N, C-alpha and C positions, 0 to 999 in steps of 0.2 A: 857264439851264441849270446854272450853278454853284450858284445859290442852292437848286436842287431837290436837286443831289447833297450839298451842305452838310446841308440838312435830314433827308436820308437817312441821313447819317452821325451825325447829332445823335441822332437817335431810335434807332439801333442801339446808341449808347453808353449813351443812357438806359436803354434795355431791359437792357442788360449790368448796369448799377449796380443796377437792381431787382431783376434775378434774383439777384445776389450778395447783396444785402441779405436777401431772401427766405431764401436757403439759410442764411445766419448766422443769423437768427432761428429757423429749422428746428431748426438743430444745437443752439442754446441751450434751446428749448423741450423738447427730446428729453433733454438734459443734466439739466434741472430734472426732469423727470418719472422719471429715472433715481435721482436722489437721493431724491425723495418716495419712490419704489416700494421703495427698498433701506434708508431710514431707519425703524429701530422707534419708532413713535410712541407715546407714553405714554398709555393711554386715560384719559378722566376718569371719576373716581369715589371711592369712599371703601374699596373693598376692597382687600386686600393687591396690591401692583404697580399701582396705579392713583393719579392725580394728583388730590387733591381739591380743591374749589372753594377759593378765595381766602376768607380771613376779614380784614375789614377795620373797623375803628372806632376808638374810643378805649379806650386801655389804662391801668391804673395800676400803678405800681411801689411796693412797700412803703416806708415812710418818706416818700413824695413830698406828703405833705399832702394837700390837695384838688386838686392837679394832674392832669391826665390828658393823655396824649400820643397822637399819632396811631400807628396801628397798622396793619401790612399784612404779612401772613403771607408772602405770595411774596417780599417783599424781604428776609426774613431768611433764605431758603433759598438753597443754593450749586448753580446748575445746571450746573455743570462739575464736581460732586462725583463721585469713583470711589471704587469699593470697596477698603479698603487705607488710605484716607486717615483717619489717626486724629485728625487735628487739626481736624476738621470738627466742626460742633454737630448733634446730633440733636435731636428735638423730641416732647414729650408735649403732647397737645391733650386737655384734660379739660373736657368739658362739665358744667357742675355750676349750682347753684341755691341762692342763701342761704337760701330758703325750703324747700329740700329736707332732710328729716329724716335720709336717708341720707346726705348730703353732709356735715351736721353731724357725724356719726360718722366720716367718711372723712379728716377734716382732719389727723389724726395721721400717717396713711401718707402723705398728700401730702407733708407736712413733712419726713417721715424720707427718701422718695425724693428729693425735690428737694436734700436736703442732701448725700445720698449720691453722688447724680449730678451734683452741681454740676461746671461747666467742661466737661461731655461732653453734658449734655441739658438743654435749655431747657424748662421746665414753662410751660406757657400754659393759664390756666384760663378757660374761655369761660363768663361768667356770664349764665344765660338766666332768662326768666320763661315759663312755660307759658300761651299765650294764651288757652287754653280753660278756664282755672281762676283764678278770682278772688282766690284765697289766695296766689297768685304775684305778689307787687307790691313787689318791691325797688326800691330807689332807689340813686344813686351813693354816697350816704353809708352804705347798708346794704353795699353790697359791699366797701367800703373797710374797715369794721368786721368783716366777715367775714374779710377777708385779713389784718389785722393784729390780729385777735383783741382788739379794743377795745370799750368799752361803747357798745352800742347795741341798745335793745330793738326787734326788728322781725324777726329771723331764725326759719326754722323756722316758716313761715306766721304770723309774727309773734308767736308764743306764746313764744319764748326769746330771751334777751339773746345777742347774737352772742360775746360772751367766753365764752358757755359751750359752743361746740363743742370737739371733740377737738382735742388737739395745740396746739402754739404759733402764734405768728405765721408767715405765709408768707412769708419774706423772700427767698425765691428762686423765687417763682412770680408770674408776671405775670398780672395779671387784665384780661380784655378783656370790655367792656360789650356784651351781646348780647341785652338785654331784650326786644327786639322779635322776637326768635327767628329772625332772617333766616338768620343762619350755621347756627343749628340746624336749621333747615327745608332748606338747601341741603346739609348733610350727612346728612340723614335720620335725625336722632336723635330717638328718641320718649320717652326717659327719663334721668334724672340719677342718678348720675354715670356717664357714658360715655366711655371711654377710647380714643386712638388713638396709635399711635407711627409717626412719619415720619421717614424717611432724611433726611441732610442736604440732599439734593435736593429734598425736600418729597414724594416717595412714600411712600404708606402701606406700612408694613412690618407693623403688628398692628392688628388692629381686634378690640375686645373681644367684638362681637356674634360675630363669626366664631370665637372662640377660648374656647368654654364651658369652664369648669374652670381656667382659667389666669388669675391676677390679674395686675395691672400690675406689680407688684414681680419675679414669675416672669418674664413676658414681656421686661421691660428687660433681666435678666440673661441671657437667652436670646438676644436679638436685637441688643443695643447692644455693641459691642466694647469692653471694658475696658481694652484695651493703651493705655500712656501716662498712666493715670489715678493712678499710684501705688499708694499702699495703698488 
């Protein structure tokens, strides 16, 4: 009789604990749902206000010789950035090709803009090859020569020496190897040069194809705050 009563009390206590646990879990799930429903998630994409796909690969800095470093765009962004923080770094993503004649003529503007905005904007040139065109056949050596404007025959579809491009060495432009066009495809880029401006948290602020008639220089002065840059 005592064993029966003990078992009954044990089951009741167990049922109570299970019920309490289920209640706690239910409250937790409701809280999680409320957080997700009230949080403004940033949509993925390359239009203004969207978070673009990551860019990963090997990158080359001016003056680094033949050494390439690992590159991860997301690791450079500041997820906790808020507007008004003038100490954060903005980004220009420039899809270009050493075999692109237009890019040969755009070298002087990239040099000037990267110098003017040094310390506020990080300029990243994503060097691509067009997979459907046999004349886009760059090499790591060709990319370095284009970046540093040194003697290398092979730029502009192989018709020009890389030191013939406009402008001087791109000392403030990091070059990323995307010769397989993987990032180019992810970003929906169909031609070069194509420019994007990202805020410090990595969100697209300006997309060239959506702003016909406005060049990169004009866009930078319009969307990137100059406070704290001195002269």
